[in-house]
GUTIDREN-928091 format. One line per field, with one value per atom (N, C-alpha, C): residue number from 0; atom name; y, z, x. Coordinates in steps of 0.02 Angstrom, whole numbers, padded with zeros to 5 digits. Layout:
BEGIN
i = [NUM/...]
at = [CA/...]
yy = [Y/...]
zz = [Z/...]
xx = [X/...]
This chain:
BEGIN
i = [0/0/0/1/1/1/2/2/2/3/3/3/4/4/4/5/5/5/6/6/6/7/7/7/8/8/8/9/9/9/10/10/10/11/11/11/12/12/12/13/13/13/14/14/14/15/15/15/16/16/16/17/17/17/18/18/18/19/19/19/20/20/20/21/21/21/22/22/22/23/23/23/24/24/24/25/25/25/26/26/26/27/27/27/28/28/28/29/29/29/30/30/30/31/31/31/32/32/32/33/33/33/34/34/34/35/35/35/36/36/36/37/37/37/38/38/38/39/39/39/40/40/40/41/41/41/42/42/42/43/43/43/44/44/44/45/45/45/46/46/46/47/47/47/48/48/48/49/49/49/50/50/50/51/51/51/52/52/52/53/53/53/54/54/54/55/55/55/56/56/56/57/57/57/58/58/58/59/59/59/60/60/60/61/61/61/62/62/62/63/63/63/64/64/64/65/65/65/66/66/66/67/67/67/68/68/68/69/69/69/70/70/70/71/71/71/72/72/72/73/73/73/74/74/74/75/75/75/76/76/76/77/77/77/78/78/78/79/79/79/80/80/80/81/81/81/82/82/82/83/83/83/84/84/84/85/85/85/86/86/86/87/87/87/88/88/88/89/89/89/90/90/90/91/91/91/92/92/92/93/93/93/94/94/94/95/95/95/96/96/96/97/97/97/98/98/98/99/99/99/100/100/100/101/101/101/102/102/102/103/103/103/104/104/104/105/105/105/106/106/106/107/107/107/108/108/108/109/109/109/110/110/110/111/111/111/112/112/112/113/113/113/114/114/114/115/115/115/116/116/116/117/117/117/118/118/118/119/119/119/120/120/120/121/121/121/122/122/122/123/123/123/124/124/124/125/125/125/126/126/126/127/127/127/128/128/128/129/129/129/130/130/130/131/131/131/132/132/132/133/133/133/134/134/134/135/135/135/136/136/136/137/137/137/138/138/138/139/139/139/140/140/140/141/141/141/142/142/142/143/143/143/144/144/144/145/145/145/146/146/146/147/147/147/148/148/148/149/149/149/150/150/150/151/151/151/152/152/152/153/153/153/154/154/154/155/155/155/156/156/156/157/157/157/158/158/158/159/159/159/160/160/160]
at = [N/CA/C/N/CA/C/N/CA/C/N/CA/C/N/CA/C/N/CA/C/N/CA/C/N/CA/C/N/CA/C/N/CA/C/N/CA/C/N/CA/C/N/CA/C/N/CA/C/N/CA/C/N/CA/C/N/CA/C/N/CA/C/N/CA/C/N/CA/C/N/CA/C/N/CA/C/N/CA/C/N/CA/C/N/CA/C/N/CA/C/N/CA/C/N/CA/C/N/CA/C/N/CA/C/N/CA/C/N/CA/C/N/CA/C/N/CA/C/N/CA/C/N/CA/C/N/CA/C/N/CA/C/N/CA/C/N/CA/C/N/CA/C/N/CA/C/N/CA/C/N/CA/C/N/CA/C/N/CA/C/N/CA/C/N/CA/C/N/CA/C/N/CA/C/N/CA/C/N/CA/C/N/CA/C/N/CA/C/N/CA/C/N/CA/C/N/CA/C/N/CA/C/N/CA/C/N/CA/C/N/CA/C/N/CA/C/N/CA/C/N/CA/C/N/CA/C/N/CA/C/N/CA/C/N/CA/C/N/CA/C/N/CA/C/N/CA/C/N/CA/C/N/CA/C/N/CA/C/N/CA/C/N/CA/C/N/CA/C/N/CA/C/N/CA/C/N/CA/C/N/CA/C/N/CA/C/N/CA/C/N/CA/C/N/CA/C/N/CA/C/N/CA/C/N/CA/C/N/CA/C/N/CA/C/N/CA/C/N/CA/C/N/CA/C/N/CA/C/N/CA/C/N/CA/C/N/CA/C/N/CA/C/N/CA/C/N/CA/C/N/CA/C/N/CA/C/N/CA/C/N/CA/C/N/CA/C/N/CA/C/N/CA/C/N/CA/C/N/CA/C/N/CA/C/N/CA/C/N/CA/C/N/CA/C/N/CA/C/N/CA/C/N/CA/C/N/CA/C/N/CA/C/N/CA/C/N/CA/C/N/CA/C/N/CA/C/N/CA/C/N/CA/C/N/CA/C/N/CA/C/N/CA/C/N/CA/C/N/CA/C/N/CA/C/N/CA/C/N/CA/C/N/CA/C/N/CA/C/N/CA/C/N/CA/C/N/CA/C/N/CA/C/N/CA/C/N/CA/C/N/CA/C/N/CA/C/N/CA/C/N/CA/C/N/CA/C/N/CA/C/N/CA/C/N/CA/C/N/CA/C/N/CA/C/N/CA/C/N/CA/C/N/CA/C/N/CA/C/N/CA/C/N/CA/C/N/CA/C/N/CA/C/N/CA/C/N/CA/C/N/CA/C]
yy = [03160/03141/03199/03195/03258/03257/03301/03304/03244/03211/03172/03099/03095/03022/03014/02950/02938/02885/02895/02846/02799/02743/02703/02656/02684/02651/02615/02564/02535/02595/02590/02633/02635/02570/02571/02600/02597/02638/02719/02730/02803/02845/02811/02842/02884/02858/02898/02974/02971/03038/03080/03046/03091/03103/03070/03090/03148/03150/03203/03271/03264/03320/03346/03306/03330/03356/03335/03356/03434/03442/03507/03565/03529/03581/03573/03526/03531/03478/03482/03430/03387/03320/03271/03248/03242/03231/03157/03109/03037/03015/02978/02955/02890/02881/02827/02758/02717/02646/02594/02554/02495/02522/02473/02470/02483/02496/02486/02546/02603/02672/02687/02624/02639/02636/02679/02705/02781/02812/02875/02896/02858/02867/02802/02829/02776/02760/02699/02676/02711/02737/02765/02827/02851/02914/02974/02954/03009/03021/03079/03097/03116/03103/03129/03171/03226/03272/03245/03233/03214/03266/03275/03328/03293/03330/03308/03325/03275/03290/03359/03378/03436/03455/03413/03422/03425/03410/03401/03350/03379/03328/03288/03218/03177/03168/03151/03134/03075/03046/02999/03020/02985/02998/03033/03046/03081/03015/03037/03000/03000/02946/02951/02902/02905/02861/02825/02767/02732/02673/02661/02600/02545/02496/02435/02400/02361/02322/02283/02260/02228/02262/02331/02371/02398/02378/02392/02457/02497/02560/02550/02590/02591/02662/02684/02750/02734/02743/02725/02779/02763/02811/02795/02835/02820/02810/02738/02726/02743/02724/02742/02756/02803/02816/02795/02748/02720/02766/02750/02794/02799/02755/02748/02784/02818/02857/02814/02740/02699/02714/02685/02703/02630/02621/02566/02611/02576/02608/02571/02588/02541/02580/02541/02568/02581/02627/02631/02565/02531/02465/02407/02404/02354/02349/02290/02275/02260/02245/02230/02295/02315/02370/02339/02392/02383/02406/02366/02395/02408/02451/02465/02513/02550/02593/02653/02651/02712/02774/02832/02896/02894/02844/02837/02807/02770/02734/02778/02836/02879/02917/02910/02946/03007/03023/03072/03081/03136/03158/03185/03163/03191/03242/03303/03358/03385/03357/03356/03311/03306/03245/03279/03255/03274/03211/03217/03167/03182/03136/03163/03226/03242/03316/03376/03367/03419/03416/03464/03468/03478/03429/03428/03429/03469/03465/03409/03362/03318/03341/03402/03424/03459/03481/03508/03507/03521/03522/03464/03461/03394/03333/03336/03288/03241/03283/03253/03221/03256/03239/03177/03170/03104/03046/03065/03016/02971/03013/02995/02950/02976/02936/02878/02872/02815/02765/02781/02737/02700/02739/02716/02664/02680/02641/02582/02585/02523/02470/02504/02450/02417/02461/02428/02392/02418/02383/02396/02333/02335/02339/02304/02291/02363/02392/02461/02511/02503/02559/02551/02489/02475/02515/02513/02550/02628/02650/02708/02747/02709/02729/02738/02686/02691/02759/02765/02825/02886/02892/02946/02963/02903/02912/02943/02914/02943/03013/03026/03096/03148/03122/03171/03170/03119/03128/03170/03175/03216/03287/03300/03364/03401/03361/03376/03372/03351/03353/03389]
zz = [04698/04673/04660/04692/04677/04619/04601/04544/04526/04584/04583/04574/04582/04573/04490/04475/04401/04402/04355/04356/04291/04289/04233/04222/04141/04123/04056/04040/03981/03924/03862/03813/03802/03805/03806/03867/03927/03980/03969/03946/03939/03883/03828/03766/03769/03804/03818/03841/03889/03928/03871/03841/03790/03734/03704/03657/03681/03742/03768/03773/03794/03797/03731/03678/03615/03582/03592/03572/03606/03654/03690/03666/03619/03578/03617/03665/03696/03673/03691/03674/03734/03719/03772/03763/03816/03811/03845/03819/03837/03848/03884/03885/03839/03803/03752/03795/03775/03809/03755/03750/03698/03659/03618/03581/03501/03482/03412/03380/03412/03377/03388/03413/03421/03349/03342/03387/03401/03366/03372/03431/03445/03510/03556/03615/03664/03728/03739/03788/03862/03890/03952/03957/03911/03897/03868/03808/03768/03775/03756/03753/03691/03676/03624/03636/03592/03600/03551/03571/03534/03525/03463/03443/03400/03410/03359/03283/03236/03174/03140/03163/03137/03061/03021/02957/02936/02972/02963/02904/02850/02789/02820/02815/02836/02781/02795/02743/02759/02711/02729/02775/02829/02874/02932/02933/02995/03040/03112/03166/03192/03196/03220/03266/03312/03355/03325/03328/03285/03331/03315/03358/03300/03314/03275/03275/03227/03230/03285/03328/03382/03451/03438/03496/03533/03501/03521/03494/03534/03499/03485/03434/03424/03392/03410/03376/03337/03268/03228/03164/03112/03065/03005/02965/02896/02847/02820/02772/02701/02694/02618/02624/02583/02585/02511/02515/02456/02420/02370/02310/02348/02389/02420/02480/02503/02563/02629/02624/02672/02679/02741/02750/02774/02757/02787/02835/02890/02948/02982/03005/03026/03083/03145/03184/03155/03193/03153/03171/03202/03212/03184/03157/03127/03051/03031/02957/02921/02969/02948/02962/02906/02911/02950/02977/02986/02908/02878/02813/02820/02779/02769/02820/02859/02921/02878/02910/02882/02928/02892/02929/02995/02999/03060/03112/03091/03148/03178/03146/03179/03234/03280/03344/03365/03343/03353/03304/03306/03266/03316/03292/03337/03296/03316/03288/03317/03379/03401/03460/03468/03530/03566/03624/03666/03668/03637/03637/03672/03723/03756/03794/03809/03851/03799/03735/03680/03645/03643/03604/03530/03482/03412/03362/03323/03275/03233/03223/03176/03108/03097/03045/02994/03006/02954/02978/02947/02967/02954/02983/02975/02999/03062/03088/03043/03012/02962/02903/02883/02821/02835/02898/02905/02925/02952/02979/02911/02861/02801/02761/02758/02724/02757/02827/02866/02857/02856/02854/02779/02731/02659/02658/02685/02682/02714/02776/02821/02786/02754/02728/02663/02634/02569/02577/02622/02629/02706/02734/02808/02836/02806/02820/02807/02756/02743/02800/02811/02866/02936/02952/03013/03011/02951/02935/02941/02914/02910/02977/03022/03089/03128/03115/03152/03125/03062/03033/03070/03072/03099/03171/03213/03277/03283/03235/03239/03216/03165/03150/03203/03236/03293/03354/03364/03418/03393/03331/03312/03307/03290/03290/03367/03413/03478/03523/03510/03556/03541]
xx = [01373/01442/01479/01551/01584/01629/01664/01705/01752/01784/01823/01803/01739/01707/01686/01700/01674/01627/01587/01522/01539/01533/01556/01484/01464/01394/01413/01375/01377/01349/01371/01343/01267/01239/01174/01128/01157/01137/01151/01203/01222/01195/01185/01157/01092/01050/00986/01003/01052/01065/01099/01153/01186/01140/01096/01043/01005/00989/00949/00987/01042/01083/01109/01108/01125/01063/01006/00937/00931/00959/00948/01012/01046/01095/01169/01176/01235/01284/01346/01399/01398/01426/01442/01511/01548/01613/01626/01646/01663/01738/01755/01809/01807/01867/01873/01869/01833/01833/01842/01885/01895/01957/01980/02039/02028/01965/01950/01980/01998/02017/02089/02128/02204/02227/02285/02321/02304/02261/02233/02204/02165/02124/02131/02158/02176/02129/02117/02073/02091/02046/02055/02091/02120/02168/02132/02112/02084/02004/01982/01912/01881/01821/01782/01734/01718/01658/01610/01547/01500/01446/01425/01378/01316/01256/01213/01226/01200/01225/01193/01126/01095/01109/01106/01116/01183/01237/01310/01323/01341/01358/01418/01406/01453/01512/01569/01614/01661/01685/01733/01789/01802/01851/01819/01754/01721/01721/01719/01709/01643/01596/01527/01514/01471/01441/01380/01373/01319/01286/01234/01194/01187/01210/01212/01146/01121/01055/01047/01095/01089/01088/01084/01077/01141/01197/01266/01285/01329/01354/01429/01448/01508/01541/01595/01621/01673/01669/01712/01712/01760/01762/01735/01702/01675/01724/01717/01772/01740/01676/01651/01572/01565/01486/01463/01412/01381/01334/01317/01271/01209/01178/01122/01118/01185/01180/01201/01205/01228/01304/01329/01402/01424/01496/01538/01580/01586/01616/01660/01722/01771/01814/01837/01871/01950/01985/02056/02105/02087/02131/02094/02045/01996/02000/01993/01998/01927/01884/01814/01762/01733/01687/01616/01592/01509/01473/01456/01436/01358/01336/01258/01230/01280/01252/01215/01154/01109/01109/01094/01102/01054/00996/00956/00993/01050/01085/01144/01157/01206/01182/01210/01179/01211/01278/01317/01371/01392/01459/01516/01578/01639/01670/01667/01697/01768/01779/01843/01862/01922/01949/01995/02004/02065/02111/02165/02210/02277/02295/02357/02341/02279/02271/02271/02274/02264/02210/02171/02102/02128/02106/02115/02047/02040/01989/01980/01934/01924/01904/01885/01852/01896/01954/02000/02078/02126/02186/02222/02285/02337/02302/02274/02241/02191/02146/02099/02136/02179/02222/02253/02297/02325/02283/02227/02183/02146/02126/02094/02145/02207/02257/02286/02291/02306/02247/02180/02135/02136/02143/02146/02206/02261/02328/02308/02284/02274/02239/02171/02125/02150/02206/02213/02280/02337/02397/02418/02393/02391/02465/02516/02584/02623/02602/02641/02612/02546/02518/02554/02574/02617/02675/02713/02772/02760/02707/02701/02683/02654/02640/02701/02750/02819/02857/02849/02888/02864/02787/02755/02780/02779/02807/02877/02915/02982/02991/02956/02953/02918/02874/02846/02894/02928/02981/03040/03058/03116/03085/03030/02995/02988/02986/02959/03013/03083/03138/03189]
């Protein structure tokens, strides 16, 4: 296969290879598939870097790849960490959490993304600041979150034109 060819696999087919790479200390870069992380990560446009947890302390707002009890995989954001260590995880465009996700179900951590061709850290800075605030607002006040996104889009256009 040359560099211009693309191989498309389901996450169930792909994850054994990804986990092998992560276990060897490498990163995996995957193209975002699906719409659950809109508007921040866009289907077929953006990419995510996956790394092994290796003791990384997870925090509210972190993006993780996890395996559900039915064997399906999802890459979503941690909304809440419970006292027992389990997590509620939700996509950026979703309102229903996967509740009770345990650490053993987390397969990878997303430390950075490529959005619109630009590499962005998910661990610190303005990106993290706004992602956590947006997630909280969206889950508590969905209608207000929609207006917030419009405002951010307008502000971005003003700053970059």
